[in-house]
N, C-alpha and C positions, 0 to 999 in steps of 0.2 A: 504494500499499500504506500509505503513512504517512498519507494523508488519510483513508482508511477506517478505519484503526486509531484515529485521532483522534475521528472522528465516532462510532464504536463506543463510545469511552469516555465521550464526552459523553452518549451515549444510556443509559449505564448508571444505573439509579435510585440515589438517595442511600443506601438501606439496603443496596444491594450493594456500593457503593464503601467504606463503612466498614469491612466485614469485610476488603477488600483492605489498607486501611491497617493494620488491626490485625494482618494476617499479616506485613506488612513489619516492624512494630515488634516482633513475636514473634521474627523472624529476627535482628534486631539484638540483642535481649536475650540470645538463645541464643549468638551469637557472643561477646558480652561475658563471659557466663558461662564459656565455654569458656577465654577468655584468663585469666581470674581463677584457673580451676582450675590452669593451667599455672604460676602463681607459685610460688616455692619454698616448701615447706612450713614451713621455719624462719621465713620472713617471717610466715606465718599465725599460727603458735604464738606468736611475739614480740608480735604485735598483740593476740592474745587474751589473752596474760598480763599485758599492760599494764594497771596499775591505773586505774580510772576516776577522772577529775578530780573533786575533792570540789565538791559543789553548796553553794554559799553560801545560807543562808536569805534570803529576800527582805527587804530593808529597808523599814521602814515609811515611807510618803511621806505627809506631812501637807500637806493643802491649805489648813490654817488660816493666818491672818494671823499670829498670835503663836506662833512655833515654840518658844521657851523657856517653856513653860507649867508651872505647878505642879499636881500632881495634885489632882483634885476641887475646884479653885478655878474660879469661874465668871468667865469674862472677858466683860464686856458692852460692846457697841459701840452707841452711841447718839448723840444730838445734844449739842452743847456747852451748858454751863450758861448761864442768862441771870440777870441781877441780881435777878429777881423770883419765878423759879420754876426748879426744877432741871431741867426739860426742858418745851419748849412743844410736845412731841410727846405725847398722852395715852398712847400705847402703850409709849413709852420709860419714861415715869413710872410706867406700870401695872407693868412688869417690875422696875424698881428698888424699888418699894414692896413687891411681893410678897417680892422677895429679902431685904429687911430684915425683914419680918414673919415669914418663915419662919426667919430666922437663919442663912442660907447665907453662906459667905465667898465674896465677889466683889470684882472690881476692874473699874473702868471704864478702857477702853483710849482714850487721847487720840489719835485718829486724824484729828482737825481735820475730820471729816464727809466724809472721802475714800473710805471703804469702804462697801460694801453687801454684803448677803448674796447667795448665788447666786441667790436669788429676787429680788434687787434691793430688798430691804427693810432698814429700821431700825425697831426694833432687832433684833439677832441676838446670839447668845453663842457662845462656844467653850468647850468642856468636854472635857478630855483628849484634845485634838487632834480633835475633832468639832465641826462647825458645826451650831447649831440655829437656824432662824429662825421668825418670826412669834410674836407675844407670846402667844398663846393655846397654841401648841405648846410654847413654852419652858417656860411655867408647867406644863404637863401632864408633860413630860419630867423636869423637875427634881423635880417632886412625886413621880413614881414612883420615881426613882433614889435620892433621899434620904428618902423616906418623910415627906414633909412636906405632906400634904394638909390645908389650913386648912379644907375644907369636910367633914372626916371626921365632925364631930358633927351634920351636917344629916340630917333625914329625907328620905325621896324626895320628898315634897310640897315641902319647902323647896328641894331641888336643882331641882325643875322651875321653881319660882318664880324661882330665881336664874338659871336658864339664859335665861328668858323676859326677864327685866329687863336682863341682860347683852346680850342680843340687841337690845333695844330701844335701849340706850345707844350701842352699837358700830355699829348699822345705820341709826340715825336721829339720835339727838342729837349724835353726833360729826361727822355731815355738816352739821348745822346750824351747828356751831361753825366747821367748815371753810369752809362758804359765807362766813360773816362775815369769816374771816381772808383768803380769796382775794379778797372784793370790796373790801376795804380794806387791802392790804398794807402801807400806811404805818402803819396802826394797830398791825400785828404788830410793827414795829420799835419804835414808840413805846411800845406797851403793855407789851412784854416787854424794852424797853430793850435790844435786841439789838446787840451789837458784832460785826459780821460780820468785821471784820479779826482779832479775836482767835479768834472761832469757827473761821474758815478757816485761820488761821495765815499770813496773807499780808501783804505791805507795800503792797498797793494800798489807796489812800485810802478811808475809809468812804463818802464821798460817791458815789463811782463804784460801789462794792459795793452800795450802797442802791438806786441807780438800776436796776442790773440785777437784783437781788433783786425789786424791785417788778414789774419785767416779767415775769421768768420765773415767779415764784411765782404771780403773778395768773393768767398764761395758762394754766400747766400745772394750777392749781388748779381754775380754772372748767371746764376741760374734764373734770377727774374729777367734779366735782360735778353737772355735767349728764349725764354718762355715767351716774352713779349714779341719776339722776332727780329728785333735790331741787332741782338747779339750774334746772329749767325753770319753776318756780312763781315767783309774785311775792314781793317781800321781805316784805310783811305776812303772806302764808301760810306762809313759812318759818318767821318769827319764831313764829307761832303753833304750828307743830310742835314748836318747842323749848320753849315754855311748857308746852305739854301734857306733854312728857316729863318736865319738871321737877316738875309737880304729881304725876304718877304717882309719881316717886321720893319726894316729901315724904310722900305718903300711906302708902306701904309702910313708910317709916322710922318715921313716927308719933313717939312720944316715947322710943323706944328709943335705946340707946347706939349699936348697930350694927343692921344690918337684921335679923339673925336673933337678937339677944340681946346678950350681955355681951362676946362676942369677935367680931373682924372676920373676914370670909370673903372669897372671891373678889370677891363682889358689892360689897362695901365698897371693895375696892381698885380695881376698875374706875370705880365712881362717883366716888370720890375723884380719880383721875387725870383725869377729864373736867371735873368741877367746878372743880377747881384752875386748869383753863385759862381759866376765867371769873373766879372769885373774886378770884385774885391779880393780874389785870391792874392796870396803873397807873391809879388812880382819875381821872386827868385825860383818860384816853382814852374816847370814846363808845362805849358798847356797851349796846344796849337789853336784850339777853338777860341780861347780867351785872346790869344794875339792876333787871330783873324778879327774879332770883334773890335779890338782896339785900333787896329791899323785900317779898318774900312768903313766903320760906321759910327762917325762922330756924334750923329743925331741920337743914337741909341745910348751913348755914353752920356750926353747931356741929359737925356730923359732919365737915366738911372739916377744920376745925382740929383736931378730935380725932385724926384719922388723922395729920395732920402732926405733931402733937406726939409721938405714939407712935412713928412710924417715921422721923422727921427731926429729932431734937434738934438736928443741926448745920444745920439749914436756913438759918439767917442767915449762917452762916460760909461755907457753899458757894456761897451766891447772891452774898455780898460779894466773895468772893476768886476767883469762878468756879472753884472746886476741885472736880475730878471724884472726887477720892477722899479727901474730908475725913473720911470714916468710918475710914480706915486710919490705924494709928499712924504718926507721922512720926519719922524718925531723929533722934537728939539733935544739937542744933548743935554744930559744931565749935569748941572754945574756942581762943582765940588764946593761944599760948604767950608767956610773957614774954620780951621782947626784951633784957633787961638784960645778960644774959651774952654774947649775940650780939654786942650793940653794943660791949661792952668788948673782945671779942676782935677784932673788925673794927678798933677803933681802934688796938690793939696792932700788928696786922698792917700798918696803913698806916704806923705810926710806924717799924717795923723796915725796911719797904720804902723809905722815905725816907732813913734812915740808909745802907743798903746802896747806893742809887743815887746819892746826892749826892757828887759828885767832889770830892776835895781841891783847894783853890786853891794855886798856887804864888806865889813872891815877884813873879813878873812880871805877876801879875793874870790870867793864863790858867789854865783849869782843866786837870787831868791829862789827857792824851790829845787836847787841843785842837790842831788844826793850823792853821799860818799859811795865809792864803788865798794861792792861787797867782795869779801873774801872768799875763795873757793878751795 
């Protein structure tokens, strides 16, 4: 009987077994319901009358690095300063130049290059507890929030030209410069006079840091430029790409102060951030593209200096002192208080202590309270 029953159960289709299971569950639920109904009515009434526990509003949880932020202040995360240029990243220099041109209040966070955005990028900003990454998106978001569109006066045709030129710079010229940097990383350290010990905030000697920088920077950089496509070409072909881009920039600028007239726009900011990477290199470092720029395009050189003087009047100070926030007012120095009164009181106290502690001498030459040595 048992065997037959088991076999019958095994042969029951799945869609038949499930209702059996549901029926058992229903029976258990009915039984529980009956037991609950048997509970004293007073207990039910007391439970129903009990006030609901107050629900606390959810506390805001910020995932930003800087928790104690000031409202509407832009906190910029970028690379450290160098003695020849505020940042050897064209994207970081682009954002800081735009911030100064737009007149927004910002502060550089001294993070010793330890932080990256959620996208793994530098620069990124934090604004009112929110992170914004990518230089183009940063400028777009800030422009909309604060109403600081420096391209507002451009016509649609000018906007189209600006878009095409920025695409040329950031998708071609920037990679030519990156190729040069990764091909000769020792020239990056020499050309920008990078002090890695200061930049990283570490005690490790610069000799060791420079060695690892050359290895990792070159290896990772060459992979990137090859993946982008420009790194597969011959050196003279890559150099020609950069020279052609410089010529186009020079032709579009012409004899104007800025690319679209008498006021700078986003195109001027992007061009400056990239041309500065070449022009401000230490003159003793060999760089063919820098030499080509200086020898052939005086209008681009003037444009670069013009943006520098307008947006970075503190350029020399920030580069000399490697100050991330030379644009912010410094607190007044604490003046040393005169020490005359303090010294006088200290002398009086010492004299009084000496008078109190100095024991009186007796006729036998022993001081008061002095005991005879005990024999052993």
